[in-house]
C-alpha positions in Angstrom: 0.0 -0.1 0.0 1.5 3.4 -1.1 1.8 6.1 1.5 0.9 9.5 1.0 3.6 11.8 0.3 4.9 13.8 3.2 3.4 17.4 3.7 6.1 19.9 4.4 5.2 22.0 7.4 7.4 25.2 7.7 6.8 25.5 11.2 8.5 22.5 11.9 11.1 22.4 9.2 14.9 21.7 10.2 17.0 24.5 8.9 20.0 22.9 6.8 23.8 24.1 7.5 24.6 27.2 6.0 27.5 25.8 4.0 27.4 22.7 1.8 29.5 20.9 -0.7 26.6 21.4 -3.3 23.1 22.4 -3.5 20.1 20.4 -3.9 18.1 21.3 -7.0 14.4 21.5 -6.3 11.4 22.6 -8.6 8.3 24.4 -7.7 4.7 24.2 -9.2 2.5 26.4 -7.5 -1.1 27.1 -8.4 -4.7 26.9 -7.1 -5.1 23.2 -8.1 -8.9 23.4 -8.2 -8.6 20.6 -9.1 -5.1 19.1 -9.9 -5.0 17.4 -13.2 -2.9 15.4 -15.6 -1.2 18.5 -17.2 0.2 19.5 -13.8 1.7 16.2 -13.6 3.2 15.9 -17.0 4.7 19.3 -16.5 6.3 18.5 -13.3 7.8 15.4 -14.6 9.2 16.7 -17.7 10.8 19.6 -15.9 12.2 17.2 -13.0 13.7 14.7 -15.7 14.9 17.5 -18.3 16.6 19.8 -15.4 17.8 16.8 -13.2 15.8 17.9 -10.2 15.7 16.2 -7.1 12.0 16.9 -6.3 9.2 19.1 -7.3 7.3 20.8 -4.5 3.6 21.2 -5.3 2.6 24.4 -3.6 -1.3 25.2 -3.3 -1.9 28.8 -3.1 -4.1 30.5 -0.4 -5.6 33.2 -2.6 -3.9 33.8 -6.0 -2.7 37.2 -6.7 -2.8 37.0 -10.5 -6.5 35.9 -10.9 -8.7 38.7 -10.1 -12.2 37.6 -8.8 -11.0 34.0 -9.2 -13.0 31.4 -6.8 -11.7 28.3 -5.3 -13.0 25.7 -2.9 -11.7 25.5 0.3 -7.8 24.8 0.8 -8.5 21.7 2.8 -10.0 20.1 -0.3 -7.3 21.4 -2.7 -4.6 20.2 -0.3 -6.2 16.6 -0.1 -6.6 16.5 -3.9 -2.8 17.4 -4.5 -1.9 14.8 -1.9 -3.8 12.2 -3.8 -2.6 13.4 -7.2 1.0 12.8 -6.4 1.1 9.9 -3.9 2.4 7.2 -6.4 5.2 9.6 -7.2 8.1 10.0 -4.4 9.9 12.8 -6.2 6.6 15.0 -6.1 6.0 16.5 -2.4 3.2 18.7 -1.2 4.2 21.8 0.6 1.5 24.1 2.5 3.7 27.0 3.2 1.2 29.5 1.2 -2.0 27.9 2.9 -0.1 28.2 6.4 0.8 31.9 5.7 -2.7 32.9 4.4 -3.7 36.1 2.5 -2.5 36.7 -1.1 0.2 34.1 -2.2 2.8 36.3 -3.6 5.6 34.2 -4.8 8.3 36.6 -3.5 7.1 35.9 -0.1 7.3 32.2 -0.7 10.6 32.3 -1.8 11.8 34.5 0.9 10.8 31.9 3.5 11.9 29.2 1.4 15.2 30.4 1.0 15.5 31.3 4.6 14.4 27.7 5.8 16.3 25.7 2.9 19.6 27.5 2.5 21.1 24.4 0.9 18.6 24.3 -1.9 18.4 26.1 -5.5 14.8 26.6 -6.6 13.4 26.5 -10.0 9.7 28.1 -10.3 8.0 26.5 -13.1 5.3 28.8 -15.1 3.6 28.4 -18.5 4.5 30.8 -21.3 1.4 32.7 -20.4 2.6 33.5 -17.2 6.0 34.3 -18.5 4.5 37.3 -20.5 2.9 38.6 -17.1 6.2 38.6 -15.2 6.7 42.5 -15.4 3.4 42.5 -13.1 4.5 40.4 -10.7 4.9 41.7 -7.1 8.7 42.7 -6.5 9.8 40.8 -9.6 13.1 42.5 -10.0 14.0 41.0 -6.3 12.3 37.9 -7.2 14.6 37.0 -10.1 17.4 37.0 -7.6 15.7 34.4 -5.4 14.7 31.7 -7.9 15.2 30.5 -11.4 12.3 30.7 -13.7 11.5 27.6 -15.9 9.0 28.4 -18.7 7.1 25.7 -20.5 5.5 26.1 -23.8 1.8 27.1 -24.0 0.0 27.1 -27.4 -0.4 30.5 -28.7 2.4 32.0 -26.6 6.0 32.9 -27.7 9.0 32.2 -25.8 10.2 35.9 -25.4 11.0 37.7 -22.0 13.3 40.5 -20.7 13.8 38.2 -17.9 16.2 35.2 -17.5 14.0 32.0 -18.5 15.0 28.4 -18.6 12.7 27.0 -21.4 11.5 23.6 -21.1 9.7 21.5 -23.7 6.7 19.7 -22.6 3.7 18.2 -24.5 1.1 20.5 -25.3 -1.9 19.1 -23.2 -5.1 21.3 -23.7 -6.4 20.7 -20.1 -7.7 23.3 -17.6 -9.2 23.3 -14.3 -11.8 25.6 -15.2 -12.9 23.3 -17.9 -12.8 20.3 -15.9 -15.0 21.8 -13.3 -17.5 22.6 -15.8 -17.3 18.9 -17.0 -17.7 17.7 -13.3 -20.6 19.9 -12.6 -22.3 18.7 -16.0 -21.8 15.0 -14.9 -19.2 14.3 -17.6 -16.2 11.9 -17.4 -12.9 13.4 -16.5 -11.2 10.1 -16.5 -7.6 10.1 -17.7 -7.7 14.1 -17.3 -7.8 13.7 -13.7 -6.0 11.1 -11.5 -8.4 8.5 -10.4 -7.7 9.1 -6.7 -8.7 12.8 -7.1 -11.8 11.8 -9.0 -12.7 9.5 -6.0 -12.3 12.4 -3.5 -14.3 14.6 -5.7 -17.1 12.2 -5.6 -16.7 11.4 -1.8 -16.9 15.2 -1.1 -19.6 16.0 -3.7 -17.2 18.9 -5.1 -17.9 21.2 -7.9 -21.8 20.8 -8.0 -22.3 24.6 -7.5 -20.4 26.0 -10.8 
């Protein structure tokens, strides 16, 4: 029987020594995960493999700063769905740093905290090409690029162009969105193969997305 991935609670994290022979390489995939789907997993695995990362942190946000008026179900449900989605993949870890902090989930604040707690780690923040285009509008972006390496993944209709340093990784073009999945679930349409089976089971158990 597979064990659930360990949730990283930063109030209990053990701070590593300041000096190490080599730094760990860890990716970050943030988002609302409302719900998490196969596209998230494919992107995480492709970036992990192509960049040789030790692990990928899945970080559900408390309140997304880039989506005005975006509504999400309760954090406890999104956290549980992420945990179930990644439970079979040891290199994928759930991190609740933004849920614990609450408020708007600014990447700058998250990276400051992660860097303080894990000084032995180099972080790689994964974003789609659409978000790359929006980087000039991110909170404290000029300071943020000194805290983390941005990894851009291709999105249909968007070009690879930015004034900021971006590591580009090719991933399969999977046309899946959480918004469309919520509509399908509400309409009682199948989302099998689009959403991990463990997540589908939880959505049914909790009767989620029935008021879209």
